[in-house]
N, C-alpha and C positions, 0 to 999 in steps of 0.2 A: 504494500500500500504506500502511495506517495506520502512522504512526511508532511508536505504542505496540506494534504487533504485529510490527514488523520486528526482526530480530536485531541485537543490538549486536555489535561486533567483539570476539571473545573473545581476551583476551591470554593466557589460560592454557588448557591442555587439561583436559578433565574429570578430576576426581579429584585435581588438584594440591594443593588446600588442604583436602581432605577428611581429617579426622583418622583416619577408619576405613580410608582407602585405603592400599594399599601405597605404598612410597616413590615419589614422582613426580618432576617436573622440579625442577631446582635452584632454591632460593629466591634465590640471588644473581643479579644482573643485570650484564651488561656494557654498555658504552656506546660507540657509534660516535663516532669523533673525526675531525677533519679536519686534515690536515697543512698546513704552510705553503704548499704549492704548490696547495692547493685540492682535492686528491684525497682519497678516503676511505682512512683508515689502519687497518690491523689487520683487513682483510677478506680472507679466503682465497678459494681458487678455488671453493669450494662455498657461499660466503656466510657461513661461520662467522666470528665476530669475536674477535680477540684483544684483551683488555683493555689499553687504553693506560695505562701507568704511568710514573712518574718514578723516578729513583734506580737502584740496581743491578737487573739483570734478576731477576725472581722465579723461583721454582721452576716449571719447565715452560715458561719463556719460549720462544716459537716453536712450541709444541705446540698443535694444535687437533684436535678430535674430531667425528665425525659418527655419528649413530645413525638419522637419518631416511632409511634405506636400509641398506646393509651397515654393520656397525660398523667404522669406519676411523679411522686416526690419521695425522697429518702433522707433520713437523717442518720448518719453513721450506719448505713446499710439497713436501717429499720424503716419500713414503709410509713409514710405520713399520709393521713386521710386527706383527699382533695375535694371531697364533697360531691354535690349533685352535678349533672352534666352542664348546667348553666354556670355553676361555680368553676368547673374545670375550664369552661370556655373563657372565663375572665382570666384565670391563671395563665392559660395558653397565650392570650392576647398580650399579657404583660411580659411573659417570658420571651416572646418573639420580638419584643421591642428592644432587647439588649440593654436594659437598665434605664432607658429613656422614659420620661413621664408620659402617661396617657391621660388625657382629660376625660372627665365623666362622659362628655358627649361622644368622644371617640370610642370609648368602651361600649356605650349604648349602641352605637352604630355597628361595632364589631359583633355584638351579641345578637342584635335583632334586625339590623338593616334599616330600611325605610319605614317599617311599621312596628315601632317599639310599643310595648304595653304602656298603659297610663302610669303605672308605678315603676317604670324602668329605672329611674334614678334611685329610688328607695331600694330596689332589688340589687343594684350595683353596690350600694353602700353595705347592704346586708352580706353579700358575697365577700366583699373586701374585708369586712369585720371578721367573718369566720376564717378566712384565709390568714389574716393577721394573727388570730389566736392559734391556728395550727402551725404557722411558720415562724412566728415571732415578730414583735413590733419593729425590730431593727431590719427585718427582711422586707416586709411590705410596708412602705412608708407613704404618707399623704403629703403632697406638696403641690403648690400652684393650682389648687382646685382639682387635682387628679391623683393618680397613684403610680408608683414605680416599685420594681423589684430590685433589691440590691444583691444580686447574685449573678455569677457567670458560669456556674457549674451546670451546663446544659449539654445534652447529647448532640444537638445541632452544632454547637461550638466545637466539640471534639471532632465531629465529622469534617468540619471546615479545616481544622488543623491538619488532620490526616490527609485530606485532599491536597492541601497546599504543599505538604511534605512530599506527597507522591509526585506532584508537578515538578518540584525541584529535583527529586531523584531521577525522574525520567529524563529531564533536560540534561542531567549529568551522565546519562548513559546507563544508570543502574536500574534496569527495568524490572528485575526480579524484586528488588526492595520496593520499587514503586507499586508493583502489583500487590505486594503484601499490605502496603498502607491502604490501598483502595479497598482491598478485601476487608480490612479491619474497619474501615469507614462504613462499608455496606452492611457489615454485621450489626451495626447499631440500629438499623431498621428492625422493628419488632412488630410486624403486622401492619395494619392500616394506620397511616399517620393521623394523629389527633382522633383516634378511634372514638366514636360515639359523642364527639364534641359538636354541639349545634352552632349555627350562626354563619353568616356570610363570610366573616373574616376567617373562620376555621376552614371553610370550604375552599377559599382562595389559597390559603397557606397549604392545605392538603394537596391541592393540585400542583403547586409550585414545588413542594418537597418531593412529591412523587416524580415530577419531571427531572428534578436534580438527581434523584436516585437512579433513574434510567440513564442519565448522562454519565454518571460515575460508572455504572455498569458497562456502558458502551466503551468507556475508556479502559476498564479492566479487561474486557474482551479484546480490545484492540492490542493491548500488551500481550495477551495470550497468543495472538497470531504472530506478533513480532518475535516471540521466543520459541516459535515452532510448535505450539500446542494446538494446531488446527484441528486434528482429529478429535481431541477431547472437547473442543469448543463447539463442534457441530451440534451435539446433543442439546446443549444449553441454548444455543441460538435458534434451533428449531422450535423449542418450547417458547422462547421469547417472541419469535415472529408470529407464533400462533396467538399469543396473548396480546400482542400489539401489532396487528397486521398492517397498519398504515405507517408504521415507523420505518422509514426507508434506510436509516443508518443501520438498523439491525439487519435488514435485508442485504445491505452491502457487505456487512461483516460475514453473514452466512454464505454469500456467494464466494467471497475470498477464501473462507475456511474450506468450503467444498472443493474449490479449484486446487488449493494447495494440497488437499488430500487425494488428488488424482481423480476427482469426481466432476469433470468438466461439464458433462451433459446435465448433471443435477444443478450445477451452478447457473447454467444458462436457463434451465427450467425455472429456477427461482426468479430470474429476471422476467421471464414470460408471465409467470403467475402474478408478479407484482404489477406489471404494466396493465394486465387485464383487471386486476382488483382496483387499481387507481382510476382506471377509466370508468369502471362500473360504479364505484362509490363516490368519486369526487369529480370525474370528468376531466382529469389532468393526466399528463405524462410523467414518467419517472424523472427524478432530478438529473441534472447534467452529470453529477458525480456517478450515479448509478449507471447511466447510459455509457459513460466513458469506461467504467469497469467492465460492462458487457462487451464492448468493442475490444478491450485488451484481452479478455478471455477468448474471444473469437480468434484473435491473432496469435493466441498462445504466447503472449508477451513474456519473455524469459525473466524480465525484472519483476513480474508479478508473482512468480512462483516462489519467491522468498522474501523475507523482510528486507527493507531497504538498508537498515542498519543491522549489524550482527548483534545477536542477543548478548546481554550482559551475563557474566558467569553466574551460574546458580549453584548446583551441588558439586561442580567440578572442583578438584583439588587445587587447580591453578588456572588463572585466566590467561596467562602467557606461558605456554609450556616450555620448559627447558630440560628436556629429557635426555640430552646427550650423555653417554657415559664419560667419565673422566678420561682425558687424554693422558698418555703415558709421558712422564717427565723426560724420559730418555729416548724419545723418538729419534730414529736415526735414518739417514739416507732418504731415498725415494724423492730426491729433489725435483726431478723433471715431472714426476707425477703430481707432486704437490702444486707446482706452478701451473701445470696443464688443467688440473681439476679446479684450482682456485679461480683461474681466469674464466672458466665456463660457469661456475656458480655465481660469480660477480655479475655476469651478463644477465642473470635472471632479475636483477634489480631494475632492468629497463622494461622490455615489453615481451619477454619470452618466458616459457616455463622450461627450465633446464633439467635434463635427466642424464645422469652418468651411471654406468653399470660397470662395476669392477668384478672381474672373473679371475679364478685361479684355484689351485688345489687347496685342500684344507691345511691350515697352518702357515700359509704364505704371507699372512699379514694384511689381508683385505680389510678386516674390521679396524685394525689399528690405524691403517692409512686413512680410511674413511672418517673415523672419529677425529683424527688430527686435522684433516682438511675441513671438516665440518666446524670444528672450534675456530679455526682461522677465519672461516667465512661468516661467523655469527653476526658481525656488524652489518652485513648485507641483508640479514633476516631479523629485523627488530621485533617481529610479532611472534617469534618463538621457534623452537626446534622440537620435532617429534622423532622418537626412536622406537624400533621394535626389532627383536630377534625372531625371525620367521621360522627358525628351526627346520629349514628346508633340507638339511643334509640327512635328517633322520626319516623314519617311516611315518612320523606323525607331525607333519608340517602344520603350522598354525593356520587356521582358516582365515581368509580375508575378512569375513564378516566379524570375526572376533576382534581382529586388529582394528577395524573401523569403529567398533563399539568403544574400544579403549581410547582411540584418537578423538572421537567426538566428545567423549566426556572430558578429556584433557583440554579440549578447545572451548569448553563452557556449555556444551549442550546438556540439559538435564537428562538424567537416566530415563525418566518416563517419556522423553521425547525421542529417544533413539529407536528408529524403526526396526522391524524384524528381519526383512529380507536384505540380501547382499546388494541388490540394485538400489533399493531405497536408501540404504546406509551410504553407499558410494555417492549417490546424488546429493544427499544432505552434506556429506563431507566436502564435496567440491563447492557447494554453495556456501558453506561455512568458511572455507578458505578464500572465497572470492573477495578481493580487495585487501587481503592480508599478504604479508611477505613472510612465509614460513618455509623452513628447510626440513625435509623429511628424510631420515636415514633408515632404509629398509635393509636390515642386515641378515645375511645367511638365507637368501631367497632360494626357493626350490626351482622356479621357472618363471617365465614372463607372465603366464596366466595367473599365477598367485599374486603378482604385484600390480597388474594393470588397474584393479579397482582402488589401489592405494595411492596412485599418482594424483597429485593435486589438480592438474589440468587447468591451471589459471596463471596468468602472467604475474611475475613477481615471486613465484614460489619455485622451489627446486627439489629434486629427489636424488639422493645418492643410494645406489643399490649395490650390495655385495652378494656374490653367488659363486658356486663352484662351476657353474656352466656359463658359457658365453651366450648372451641373450641377443642373438642375431635377429630374433623375431620381435624385439621390442622397438617399435617404430619410433624414430626420432631420437633414440638414445645415443649418447656418446660412449662408445665401448672402450674399456681399458682392460688389457690382458696383463695381469700382474704375475711376474715370475719370481723365482727365489732371489735372494740378495746376491750381490756380487761378493767375492771373498773379502774385499776391503770394507764394504758396508757391514757384513756379518761380523767381522772382527771389531769394528767400531762399536757396534751394538753390544757385543760381549764385553768390551772394555768399559763402556759406560756403566754397565750394571755391576761388574765385579770390582772395578777400580783399576786405574792406570798402573799403579805401583805393582800389583800382583801380576798383571798381564805382561808388562814390559820385561819382567825377569824370566818369564816362561812363554815367550812369543810363539815358539814352534808348537808347544803343547796347546796353546790357545787356538792356533790355526787347525790343529788336529781335532779339537773339540767342535769348532764350527763346521768343519768339513764332515765330521761324523754326524752332525745334525742336518746334513744335506743343505746347509745355508737357508733352512726354513726359519723365519723369524720367531715363530711360536716355540719351536724346539730350542732355538738358541736362548730365548728369554727364560724358559723354564730351567735349562741347564745352568745358565749364568746366575739366576736367582738362588738356586740351590747352593751353588758354590759361595755366593756372597753371604749366605746365612750361616756358613760353616767356616769359621775363621781358621780352624786347625787344618783344613784341607788345602792342598796345593792344586794348581791348575793341572798338573801332571796326574794327580790322583783321579780327577774327573775324566781326563782324557783316557786314562787306562780303563776306567769303568765303561766308557763308551766304545772302547776298542773291542769289547767282547762281541763277536759277531752273532753268537747265539741269542743275544739280547737286542741286537741293533740292526744288523745289516739288512735282513729281510724287510723290517719295518721302514727303514729309511730309503728304500729304493723307489717307491711309487705311492702316489696318492695318499689315502688315509693312513697307510702304514707308517708314514713319517710322523703323523700326529700321535699314533700309538707309542712310538718310541719316546716322544717327549713326556707322555703321561707316565711311562714306566719309571722315569726318574723320581717323580713324586710318590707313585704307588709303592716303590721299593722301600720308602722310608716310613711307611705306616706300621704301627704296632699290629700284632696279629689280630686283635679284636677289631681294630679299625679296618684292616684289610678285609676281614670277613664281612663286616657291615657294608663296605664299599661294593664287594662282589654281589652279595645277596640282594641288596636294595636296588641294584641295577637290573635285576631280573624282572621287576614289575613294569608293566606297560603303561601305567597311568602317566599323565602329564607332570604330576608331582606326587608327593607322598606326605601324608600327615604324620605327626609324631606317633599317634596311636596305631596307625597302620604299619609304620616302620617297626614299632615294638613287636607287633605280631609277626612280621617277616623274620625278625631277628630272635624272637622268643626270649625277649629281655624285658625287664621293667622299664617303664617310660623314662625314668631319670637316667638310667644307664644308657638307654638308646639316645637320649638327647645329648649326653656327653660325647658319644661316638660321632653323632652327626655334626655337632659343632666343631669337633676336631677335623672332620673331613671338610667343613666349610673353611677352616683356617688354612688348609692345604690347597684350596681352590679346586678340589676335585668335585665338590658338591656346592650348590648355591642355596642360600636361604631365600626362598620365594616370598615368604611372609612369616610372621611369628608362628612357630609350630608347624611350618610346611617347608619341605625341601625338594629340590629338583636337580637333575643331572642335565648338563649340556648334552645335546644329542650324541656328539662324538665321544664324550666321556662315558656315556651309558654303553655305547658299543664296546669301548675299551673294558669297562667293568665286566661285561658279559664274556668278552674274550678271556679275561682273567678267570672267570668262573668255569669256562670250558676247558682250560688247559691243565686238567688234572689237579687243580688247586681246590676244587669244590666237588666232592663226590656227588654223582647224580641224585642219590637219595636225599642229600641235604638240600639241593636245589628244589627238588620236588616238594620236600617237606616245607620249605620256606614259602613257596607259592601256595601250598595247601593251607598253611596257617593264615595267609593273607585272605584267601577265599573264605575260610571259616570266620575270620574277623568280620568281613563284610556281610556274610550271610547271617551270622548271629545278631549283628547290630541292626541290619535291615529288618529282621524278624521282630526285634523289639520295637523298632519304629512302627512297623505294621500293627503290632499288638496294642501299643499305646494309642494309636490313631483309631483302631477298630476293636474296642473291647468286646469280647465274646465271640469274635470271628475265629473259626477253627482252622484257618489256613496254616497258622504257625505250628499246629500239631501234625501236619502232614508234610513238613519240609524235611529234607535230609538232616541227619544229626551232624553236629559240629563238635570238634575236639578243642577248639580255641574259643574262649569267651569274647564276646564283643562288648561294646559300650552300653551303659545303662543311662536312662534319661529321667529327669525329674518332672518334665511336662511335655505336652505334645508339640509346643512351639520349638523347644530345644531339639526334639527329635526331627521335626521337619527341617530345621536349619541344617542339621547334619546331613540328611538325605540329599538335599539340593546342593549343598557345598561339596559333597563327595561324588556327585553324579558322574562326572567324567571319569574319575578314577575307578568308581564302582563298575561302570559299564566296560571300561578297559579290562578290568579283572574278569568280568563275565566272558568277554570275548576270548581272553587268554585261556580260560578254562576249557574251551572247546578243543584245545590241542591234545588233551589227555583223557582217555576213558575214565580215569580215576577221579577226575575233577568235574567231568561234564555234568553229572546230575546236580551237583551242588551249584554249578553255574546257572543251570536252568532254574533251580529253585530260588536263587538270589534274584534273578530277573523277575520271577513271579512275585516275590515278596516286595519288589521295588516298583510295582506297577504304577505307583503315583507318578513316576518319571515319564510314563507314556503320555500322560495328559499334558505335560509341560511343553510349551512351544519351543523351549530351548533344547530339550532332551529327547523329544519324541522320535525324531528321525534316526538318531543314533540308537535309541532303544529298539526300533524296528530292525535296523541293520544288524544289531547284535543278535536279536531273536532269530533272524534268518540264518545267521552263521551257526547258531546252536542247533537249530532244527536240522540243517544239512549235516552237521557233524554227528548228531545223534543217529540220523539215517545211515550214514556211512559206517558208524560203529555198531549198528544193529541194536541200539539201545531203545527199544520201543517205548518204554516208560518215559525216558527223557524226551523223546521225539514228540510224544503226545502232549507233554506239558509245554514244550517249546512252541508247538502249534497253537496252544491255547493263548500264550502271551502274544503271538502274532495276531490272533483273532481280536484280542483286546485292543491292541494299538491301532489296528486297521478300523475297528469300530470307532475309536476316538477320532480318527482322521476322516471319517465319513465314507470309507470305501467298504460298503456293506456286503457287496458280492464276495470280495476277497475274504472279509471277516467270516462270512457264512461258510465259505469253503474250508477255512482253517479250523473253524469250530466243529464242522462235521469230521474233519480229519482227526482232531483231538478226541472226539467222542469215540470214533472207531478204534483208535490206538489205546485209549484208556480202557475200553471194554475188553480188548485183547489181553491186557495185563491186570485187570481187576483193580485199577487205580481209581478209588471211589471219588475223591474230591474233584479231580478234573472232569469226571463224568457229570457231576452236578453242575459245575461251572459251565461246561460245554453246552449242556441242555439249556441253562439259563441264557447263555449267549445266543444260541440258536433261536430261542423264543423272541428275544428283543430284535434280532436281525429280521425275523419273519414279520414282526410289527412294522419295521421300517420299510420292508418290501411289500407291504399290503397283503401278506399271506396270514390272515388272522387265525384261520383254523389250525394251520401248522403251529403258529405261535402259541395258541392255547394248549395244544398237545405237548409241545416241548416244555412249556412252563409248568404244566401240571406234573410232568415227569420230574422237572427240577425241584418242585416243591416237595414231592414225595421222597426224592433222593436225599435232599438236604435234611429232611426230617429223620430219615433212616440213619444218617451220619451224625445225628444229634447236633446239627449245625444250625442253630436258631437264626444267626445272622444271615446265612445263605437262604434259609426258608423265607425270612422277611424280604430279602431282595427279590426272590421269585414271586412272592405275593404282590409286591409293588409293581413288578413288570407285568404280571397277570392282570393287574388293575388296568394297565394301559391297553392291553388287548381287549378287555371287555369295553373299555371306553371307545375304542375304535369300532367296536361292533354295536355301539349305541346303547349298551347296557350300563347306564350311568350309575344307578343305585348300587349295583354290584361292584362297579369300579371304585366308588367311594368307600364301600365297606372293606374291600380288599386292601386298598391303600392305607386305610386307617388301622387295620389289623397289623400290617407290616410296620407302620410307623410306631405303633404301641410296643411291638416287640423290640424294635431298636431302642426306644426310650427306656424300656425295662433293663436293657443291657448297658445303658449309659453310653450308647454308640452315637456320638454327636454327628460324625461325618456321614455315616450311612443313614442316620435319622434324617439328615438333610435331604438325602435321596428319596426317603419315604415322604417327606413333606412336599417335595417336588412332584411326585406322582399324585399325592393327595390334592395338591393345588390344581393340577390338570383336571382331575375328576370333578372337583368343586366348581371349576370354571364352566365346564360343560353342563353341569347341573344347574347353573344359574346362581350359585351362592357366591357371588363375586367378592364380597367383603371377606369371607372366610378364605377364599382362594388367594386373595392378595396377602392376607396375614401369613398363610402357610408358606407361600412362595417367598415372601420377604424374610421369614425365618430361615428358610433354606439358603437364600442368597447370602445372608450374614455368615453362616457357617462355611459355605463354599469359599467366600472371599477370605475368611480367616485362615482357611486350610490351603490356600494357594491353588485351588482347583479351578483354573481359568475356564476350562470347558464348561463346567456346570455353573460357574458364576455367570458366564455369558448366556447360557441357556435359560437360567432363572430370570435374568433381565428380559429376555425374549418372551418368556411365558407371562411375566408381569405385564409386558406391553400388550399381549393378547387380552388379558383381563381388562386393561385400560380401554381397549377398543370396545369390548363388550359393554363396558360401563359408559361409553361415549366420552371418555377422557382422552381425546385424540392428541392433544398437545403433550400430555404426559406419556402417552404411548409412543409418540415419535421420539421423545427424549430417551426413554428406556431402550427403544430399538436401536437408536444411534449408539448409545453406550454399549449395548450388546455387540455391535459390529466392531467397536474398538477393542473390547475385551477378547473377542474371538479371533483377532488377527493372529494367524499362524497356527491356530488349533481348530478342531471341529470339522474341517473339510468344507468343500464347496456346497454340498447339499444343505448343510445347516446354514451357511451364509445365504443361500437362496431363500430358505424359510424366513430368515430375519428380514431380508429385503422385501418379501411379500407383505409382511406385517408393517414394515416401515412405510411402504407405499399406501397401505390402507389408512394408516395414521395421518400421513401427509394429505391424502385426499380428504380426510375428515376435517382438516384445518384449512382447506381451500387451496393447497399447493398442488394442484392437479398435474401440472407439467412435471414437477419433480417426482410425483408419485409414478407417473408413466416411465420415467427414466429408471426408477428402482425396479419396476415390474419387468421392463425389457431386459435388464441385467439378470434378474432372476430367471426369466424365460430362457435366456442363453445358457445358464447353468443347468437348468433342468433338462433342456433339450440335449446338451452334451452328455448328461448322465443317463438319459432315457428314463427319467423319473415321471411317475404319474402326475405329479404336481404341474407338469407342463400345461395340461389342458385347463387347469384352474386359472393359471396366470394368463393364458390366451383369452379366456372368458373375461377376466378383469380388464384386459386391454381393449377388447371389443366393446365392453360395456361403457368404459369411459370415452372411447372414441365416438360411440353413438350419442352420448350425452353432450 
């Protein structure tokens, strides 16, 4: 949005300083102060502020008033009676004069207008007398034939101050703080302004204060769009435009929010709806601002797709990132490269985006050179430097979307505004960098495909890339092939680290050392640092150690082998316990390892494990990723595994270490499941574990662990597929961690791992494991809305479980087949499967499973029009969950009950049950069911003709369901959103939603396609 067209934050409501207007808000201002303890002083329960003073207490000390709602008064937080409606009208008229005197005639006019009663003067005096008695004679004073209030502690005054602060903060670029001040001001409104207060003056002020509130709200929403929260703003703006259909500024903001959310057709439909409404209601055209916005949307104006100014930092740790690793103080040689790269980077200060790619074998010094050059180039990039190790040399390179998420947060984008998909993150990243001069160092890249989304793409920025491969397919990049050091440079580096005196006396031995290192900078640096730390060694001692061909020659001849030779120098100095820890911890596939998981691998107490890990950190063989978490560089991990393979670690000990890690995750995940789902029998059917996991004190702590460990847990599950002895436990760990399938972050990896385990079980001939793995696949495919695939895997699971007599998967598979049949419109099949599931769960004494089947059976009967039976079944299932204290599954029961109550016409009950479910799902991080609950509440709103509220809930559901739920569920929500929009008169936008839903259902071959076509035909005919 153009800054000149955006509203400034209004500090005063309309009419305040208009000489022709009736008395408005007070001219006096109060000021918030901070007491010596750091708390805010003088702020009451409703946000009104008492003026901080010194000296004796003033008149009315401790009194504060509110008019942004009912007219109220408090003394030291205790309510003060304000009398009858007419008496409150007098109090309001005096409060809104800001301490100025009102004559009796003015007050009579304010209370009764042109037709006052015959005893109006006497009535005013009576009201004033009663107020004086309630408030105190020093507060309400008589002067000049009128009355005045000696107080400024009024909620309107506080709102003024907050709005003024917001205006200053926004002008200074701190939009996040400005938004917070506006939100605080808006929170002061408490229902209808001057509620139940009679008289023409109250009516005038009521209108003006409501107009001011809307203007403040527009300013807050304008800031929301500036900071990138357009998806979240759509819901609120949809509701507001329904409540204020002729307010064009709200329509303009809605169009912009939709456009920035990729919903161009809907944005244009809002304009069409607005033009039609204005013509019908007022006989006028839209404002020029709205028309210009429509034209810019039609042109796909690139400047419109983002805020004109970059958002101020919100939750980001830094506003101007400075992420470069420290440069080495003894950087040596590479003079021509430093000059060449420095010249290229400095050219980015003009009008190009510079990209340089450094290629070479591991250990050749790519990172050291890149970091050194980047530090020298910092003056050319005043807006910051970004850095990431892409870990491209290993088998688990960092995904570009993960890097973009980290970069966006470092650049000041709030976590909630970071999109889900790679393309959306890349687009926001480029937009965020536009106009900035930032250097991006992408270290250890796998290939050009990995880094393309990470390139800034804008003039003034630059990227430095290091990789083992030559990126000939990176368009426009300046390629640099980095070779080993020359003998002179290698000796110079060695000398700088070790010291001139020690090297000069043994020059030949020093040349032998650097030659043995293959002139690789990393090998030379490690060797020299080790020598420098051992004052009793001579250079000849080190040269002799490197001369042992059994330890060096093969490794130093090619590629990664040279890196292994340098690691050998550090590894050889470890104590036996440290070396064992180094080898065993390198066996795990996860991106890092927690202290608790490491203790399981090593079979040691956490304290001893931490001592070993910190010792490894000191030797630079392990990195401390965060407090209590450790990780290997990808090459170091390979070296650790090589150490474990070369007869230093018996195969039985390696297998035992990974088995303990798997036990740790399975035991802990089972406890997470149990604390989340009390009474559920799944944990009784899992494989036994020999190693204890963690225990939790509450469900939130358990949830935190599961989601924090998701990547490591899934990596361990994948690794379990390599051995028949661990396969079953891996499958059960996946089953116990099914909450991860619902997560938009982890669902894809969950499905990929489930597929690997199912295939491995089939290859190994383990029918029991194969059946359970197929069940996890059915679950995650159900979550993603791929019901045909889910149905197939549920059938497969049932067949395999039947063959092995595996009771619980039989129950779960029947339950899954029933719900799949419901989604596919096969109600008779669904009833049969769910009746089977109910009986099977009951036979297994699994009350939680039985309750689940009953709730699903309720939905089948609902689909068949048997509403009373559906309500009864859902209520029975919910009661069973409640009896077990099963909050999460109880929410599923309330969800099913809410659907049945909706169809039976008991809308108030339905809303209550669905709202209860929504709260639990939100608290449990169940995004899928949170979004579906909002969708179902929107359906209830439509049935109750609350179309604006329905649109708001449906919009919020779309935001929550991004990345989860699948296209079929998105189509369902779009249909309901279209119905809600049609209900509030936004017919063009409704048609856009239905057309998108039609495309989804047509692609899926869903029966809902005919319903949506009918809706479109109906609206077209109208």
